[in-house]
N, C-alpha and C positions, 0 to 999 in steps of 0.2 A: 841317549841314542834316539829314543822315541820322539824327543823334542826336535831333533834334526829332521826326522821324517815328516813331522807335522809342518815344519817350516818349508821343506821342499814341496810338499803337496800344495800349500797355500801359494807358494811362488808360481808353481805351474798353473794353478787355477787363475791367478791374476793375469798371468801372461796370456793364457788362452782367451780370457775375457777381453783384454785389450786388443788382441788380434781380431776377435770377432767384431768389436766395435769399429775398428778401422776398416774391416771388410764391409760392414753395413754402410759406413759413410761413403766408401768407394762405390758401393752398389747404388746408393741413393744419388750420388753425383753422376754416376754413369746413367742411371735411369732418367735423371733430370735432363742430362745432356741428350739422351735418346728421345725424350718427350719433345724437347725443343726442336731436335732435328726432325722428329716425326711430324710435328705441326708445320715446320717449314717445308717439309717434303710434300705433305698433302695439299698445302696451299700453292705449291709451285705449279704454275700453269693452270690454276683453278679459275674458271670463268663464272663469276657470280650472276651473269646475265642469263645463263642457261639453266633450266631446271634439271634435276637428276633424271637420267634416262631420257634425255631429250631426243625427240624423234621416234621414240618407241612407245610402249604402252603407257597409259596414264599413271601418274604418281599418286599413291594412296597416302593421305595425311590423316592421322588419328587425332582426335580432340578429347579433352576432358576439362571440366571446370570444377573449381573449388570455391564455394561461396564464402566470402569472409564476413560480409554484413549487408543487410538492406538498410540503406541510409534514410531514404524518404520516398514517399509516394504522393504525387500532387494531382488532385482532381482538376485543378484550374488549368494546368499546363498539359494534362493528359500524359504524364511520364513518370518514371521512377528511377531512382539512383541506387546503384549497387556496386559494391567493391568485391572483386573476385580475382582468382588466379586462373590464368589460361595456359594450358600446356598443350603443345603440338608435337606430334611424333611422325617422323618419316625416315626414309633410308636413302642416303646418298653414298653410292659406292666410291665416289671420288675421295671421300673422307675416311675410308677404311684404313686402319693401320695394323691389322692382323691379317697376314697374307693367307693363313689357313682358313679364315672365315669367309673369304670372298667366294662367291658363287659364279662370278663371271657373267656372261650375257645370258646364261640359262636361268638366272634368278627371276622369279615371277613375283611382282609386288603384291598380287592378290593373296599370296600365301602369307605375307607379313601381317595381314589382318588377323590371322588366327594365332599369332605368336603371343604368348602370355608374358607377363613381366618376369617370371622366373626363367623363361627360356631365352631371354636376351643375353647377349654376350656379357661376361662379367668384367672384362677389361674396359674401363671407362675413364674418360678424362673430363673433369669439370672445369669449365673456363668461364671467364667473366662475360657479361653481356655485350661488351664491345666486340667480342669475336663474331657476333651475329652480323656485323657490318662487312665481314670478309668472306662470308659464305652465302649461298642462296637460301632464302627463307620464304615461306608462303606469304602471299599478299592478302592475308586474312583481314576482313573488316566486318563490322556489325551493321547489318542492313537497316536496322531501326535505331541507329545511334544518333543522338542529338549533340552530345558533348562528352569527350573523354580525355583523360590525362593519365600519364604513366607516373607512378610514384618514384621519386628520386632522392629519398632520405633513407640512409645517408649517402647511398649510391643508387644508381638506376636499378630498379628492382627487376632485373632480367638475369636469366641464366642460360648457358649453352652446355649441354653434356653430350660428349661424343663416345660412342661405343666402338669396340674394335671392328665390328662388322660394317661400320658406316652408318649405324643408326644414330639419329640426332633427336635430342630432347630439347625443345625450345620453350622456356616458360617466362611468364611476366606477371606482374601484379599491377592492377590499374583500377580506376574508378570511372564508371561510365553512366551517363544518363540516357536511358532508352525510352522510346515512345511506347505508350501503352494506351491504346484507344479503349476507353471504358464505356460501358453501357450503364447509365445512371438512372434508368427507369425505376429501379427498386432501391435507390439510395435513401437512407443508409443501411438498408437491409439487403445489400447486394453482395455478390461475389464477382471477382474479376479474374481474368486470365491475362497475365503479362508475360511476354515472350522475350527470348534472346535469339536473334537471328544471325547466324554466322555463315559467311560466304566468302569465296575467293573473288577478288575484284576483277582480275584480268584473265585468269585461266579458266577455260570452259571444261566441261566434263571429259573432253578428249585429251586434256593435259593433266588436270588435277581432280581427284575424287576425294572428298572429305567424308569421314565416317566417325561415329561415336565409338569410343573404346568400351571394353567390357564393364567398367565402372565409370560412367560418363559424368556423374555429378556427385560431389561430396560437400559436406557442411550444411546442407539444407536443414537437417534436423536441429542443428544448434543455432540457426538464424532466428532472430526475433524482430517483430515489428510492433510499434505502439498501437496502431489502429487495425492491424490485420493479423490473421492467423494463417500460416502456410499450410494448406490442407494436403498438398502433394505437388508433384511435378511430373512432366511427361516429355520424353524426347522423341523426335522423329526427324527424318530427312526426306527431302523431295528435290525435284529438279525444277528450277525456275527458268522460264523462257523469256529472255529479255531481247532488246534490240540488237545487242552485240553477240548473242549466242545463248546457249543453254548452260546454266551453272548449277552446281550442287550446293544446296542450302541445308544447313543443320539448324534445327529449331528446338529450343528448350522452353517449355511453357510452365509457369508457376500458377497454381490455383490458389487465389487469396480470398479468404472469407473475412469480411469487415466485422470488427467487434462493435457491438451495439451499446456497450456500457457507457461510453463517452456521450453518446447522443441521448441516452436515457436521462442522464443527470443534467445535460446542458440544454436540451430542447424539449423533449417530450414531457418530462416531469414538470418543468416550469409552465408549459402550456396548459397542462391539466389543472394545475393549481390556479392559474389565472382564470380559466373558464369557471372553475368552482367558485372563485371569488366573485365573479359577476353575478352568481345566483344569490349572493347575500342581499342584494337589493330587493328580492322578493319578500323578504321578512322585514323590510323597513317600511314605515308608514308612508302611504302614498302622498301625504301632504308635505313630507320632508323632501322638497324638490331639490334643494342644493346638495343634500347627502347622496341621493340616488343618481343624480346627473353626474356629480363628481366621480362617484364610484364607476359608473359606466364608461365615462370618457377615459379614466385612468386605465382600466382594463383594455380598452381598445388600443390606446397608445402603447401599452406594454406589449401586446401581441404584435403590433407593427414593428417595434424595436427588435423582438426576437426574430421575426421573419427577415428583417434587413440583415441581421448578423449572420443568419444561415446562408443567405444568398451571396454574401460577400466572399465566402469560402468555396464557391462553386463556379464553374464556367457558365457563360451566358448561352445556355442551350435552349432550344425551342420547345422540347417536349416536357411533359409534367413528370416530376419525380414523386416518389412516395412521401417524402417529407413535405413537399409542397401541398399535397392533398391534406395531410394532417394539419398543417398550419393554417391553410385556408378554411377548413372546416371549424377549427378552433376560433378563428377570427369571426366566422359566421355566427357561432353560438354566442360569442361575446357581444357582437353587434346586435343580435336578436334580443339579448337581454336588455340592451339600451332602448331598442324600439318598443319592447314590452312596456317599459315605463311611459314612453310617449303615448301608447294606446291607453294606458291607465289614466294618465293625466288628461288626455283629451276627453275621455269618457266622463271623468269626474267633473271637470270644469265646464264641459259642454252642457251637461244637464243643468248646472247652476245658471249658466247664461240663458238657457231656454226659459227657466222659471222666472228670471228677472225680466226677460223680454215680454212674457205673457202678462206679468203684473204691470209692467210699464204701459203696454198697449191699453189695458183697462183704464188706467189713469188718464191717458191721452184722450180717450173717447169722452170721458167725463168733462175734461177741460175744454174740449172742442164744443160740446153742447152748451156750456156756460158762455163761451165766447160768442157763439152765434146769436144767443138771446140778447147779449149786450150790444152787439152790432146792430140788430134791428131796432132796438129802443133808442139808440143815439145816432141813427143814420143822418137825420136832418141836421143836427147840430154839428156833426163831423164834416158834412159837406160845406157848411157855412164857414167854419174855422179854417178849412184848408184853402179857401180862396184868398185869405188874407196873408198867407205865408209864402215865401219863395221856395221852400223845400218841404217835403213831406216824407213820412216813414212808411215803408212797405206794410201792408196790412198784417195783422197779428198772426193769421194762419201761416203766412210765409215766414214770419219771424220764428215761429215755433219749429219750423223745418230747417232753420239755419244750422250750419255746422258748428257755430260758436255756442258752446255749452251755456254761457252766461245769459245769452239771449233766448236760447231754446227753453230753458227751465224757468224763465221769469213769468210770473202770472200778473197779467194786467187787469185792472179793474175798470169799471165803467167810467168813461171820460178821462182815462189816463193819458190819451194821446194829446190832450190839450196842455198838460203840465210837463210834457217831456222836454228835456234839454237836447236839442238836435246836435250839439257839439259832442255829446257822449257817444254817438254812433259813428262807425267808420264811414268814409265817403261812399263805399259801395252800397250802403243802405239809404243814401240820400237821393231822392228822385226829384228832379226839377219839375215844377208844376206844369210849365208850358215850354215847348221847344218849337217855336214857329207855328203855334196854333195846335200843337199836339198835346193833348191832355194826359194827366196821369193815368186815367182809366185806360186810355189807348195803349200806353206803354205797358201797363199791367196785363192787358189782354195779349200784347205781343209776346211777353214772357211766357204766359201760359200756352200760347200757340207753339213756341219753340219746345216747351216741355212735352207737349203732345207729340211733336215730331220725334223727339228722342225716345218716346215710349215704345216705338215700333222696333222691336228686337228682331234680329235675323232668325230664320226658321231653324237654322242649325243650332243656335244657342238654346232655343226652346226644346229641341230634341235631346240635347245633352242634359238639360235640366230634368226632363222626364225620365231619361235613363238613370240619372243619379238618384232620383226619388224612388224609382223601382228598386235599385240596388240597396238604397237605405232601408226600404221597407222589408227587403229579404233578410237583412242582418237582424239576428235576434236581439231583443231589447235586454240590456243588462241593467238590472235594478241596483246591484251592489258591485262597485268596482273592485272590491276585495276578492271577488270570485276569480278575476283574471290572475291575480297573484297566486291564489290557491292552486289553480290549474297549472300555472307556470312552475310551481315548486315540484310538481310531479313530471310534467312533460319534458322539461329541459334536462334533468338528470337521466331520465330513462332514454331519451333520444341520444344523449352523448355516450351513455354506456353501450347502447346498441351500435353506434358508430365505431367505438373502440373495439368491440368484439369482432365486427366485420373486418375492420382494418387489419388487426393483428393476425386474425385467422388467414386472411387472404395473402398477406405479404410474408408471414413466417412459414406457413405450411405450403406455399406455392412451389 
């Protein structure tokens, strides 16, 4: 008996369940039919060319953004690329499908600004993005936009959500490249403010007023950049007066602080090491010319290469940047180290040349006295022999002053002119005995006369020489060239250290 009761109960339960399922299916079909009819009804006679509340008070359009990612920031192009979600909210009474929620003509759009997400109507219909082409949507654009595109994988990333009271949520996902005018005076120790400027293209403030919602920005805390740290953001709105009217503009500003780590390892540290490498020449012997010159030129070329690499990643701006100052000063220190060896080398070899010139002048005086005595003793014989030849050689005093070393250093003995082979001398040293009655002595006197004319120097040249001599006298005499290297070993590191302290204190704590 109890078995039959159990079977009856089970049968009734299954029958009731099937009836309930059929009722749910019928309700779903009815609801679907109602939604289709509702959409068809609200679009009947709908004019997408007219904004909601046309001819009345301005329409209030709410905005919020969700940052998906910061893709890149370019100093060369002065822009940045960002991927984000833009959601717009407004109310269009023509799209209401709950009669009890309509307020009629007494509805004030300004009150909609204070409506929170929880207070909105619960009856919503989510439609595909294509539905946005059948209703009125704001003509929102980005005032500082360079290039943008809407994502369409796998479908166009757009949504339209209708609420029963006529509230519309219109969202999209896109990537945009926005202009960001950067101030690079402190580069790479700088911070930048990059903005997102949102505005209605055609509707002035008398038609459409845009505003930020209670939570205007999301996702900033999770966004990351390779070279920057997002320090914060700020939203504001203002009215822009343009040629076609006054428009409401919403602005979102990101404060970005540049990370210095990359530049420490790529620019600053190599520059410091190159400058320190140039100081190694101060400990190399001053006579090792090839080693010191090669080291100096290598460091100069390396600094030039580093500077070129840094400039290639920056725009061609006219003002001086912080990194330019550091690289230029590093180049100056490296180049000064090369010039220091030039001073050492000039001082060392200049002294040796002076000593040699003094000893040479003493030897020339002795040689001149011996030559003059020989000329007096053989004057008569020399005159007789010269009359029997067609060519003669310039006197020995002129030969000693010749630029040809072999002639200048040759010592002639008494009567040597008689045994000289004239063919051994170049034609410029052969003087014809007579030229139409002109004797060799007359030609020789003419040469001396021209030399006397050339000896008159301009007064300006003499003045410059006197100034140079005074300047030379004021320079202290350096007896040991190693003193220059010893002072350089201290002056160069101390100066570079002082420059670094001043540089980093000024730019970091400014």
